[in-house]
C-alpha positions, 0 to 999 in steps of 0.5 A: 504528486497525482497519478490518474489511472483509468482501469485496474491494469493501470493501477496495477502497473503503477503499484508495480513501479512503486514496488520495484523502487522499494528498498525495505523498511517502508510502510505504505499507508493506503487511504481511500473509500471502498472500491477506490483501488487500494487492493488493486494497487497492492496487487501491483505492488506485490508484482513489483516485489516479485510476488506472484501469489494471488493478492486479496485484502486481508479484511478478516485475517487482518494481515497476510505475510508473503516471502520476498526475494528482492535485494534485502527485502525478505517479507511483504506484509499486507494489513487491512484495518477496516474491521479494527476498532481499537489499536490493541486488536492489531497489536495482538495480531503481531503487526507492529513487529513488522514496522521499521524492519529493514527486511520488510515492506508493509502496506496498510489499507485503512490505516486511520486507526493506527496512524498516530501509533505508526507516525511516532515510531517510523521514518520510512512512511509513504502515504497514498490517497485513492479517489474514485471518480465516475466519468460519463464515458465509462460506466464500468471503471471511470478513473482513480486518482492516486496522490502520493505523499512522502512523510518524514524525510524519505529518500526515494526516486521520484515515481513518474507516470508513464505515458 
């Protein structure tokens, strides 16, 4: 599935729709270059989980945990692996304790370094790839193309773009 957004508000709205559909235990892997919309998407995801804190990327803290009151979901954990050089760095931060917890949703930016560790243990993984393309019409934002891939045997309603 591919979604195209044309500004930050559309990316946030898509993230919110994804967050509203989550049931707990999911790990969302967010792949993409700098500025491609990963953190913007997470801001919407948080809104869909009824979190109204200001969401920023935890690049220097590695992870941030937010309380959630949505069904059986009790925590949202936002992880940024951009500065991680070895998997053990994230292990010692306590991040692995959240993976697979049915009361927790985890979103991971720059998951490449820990991908092998995640995929061998978890069943509820959803991967998003973010692409940023510039158009001649708009100099400020252009568009973001978000590809959603379900990994392993995931049971979620289809997320369709709204028109």
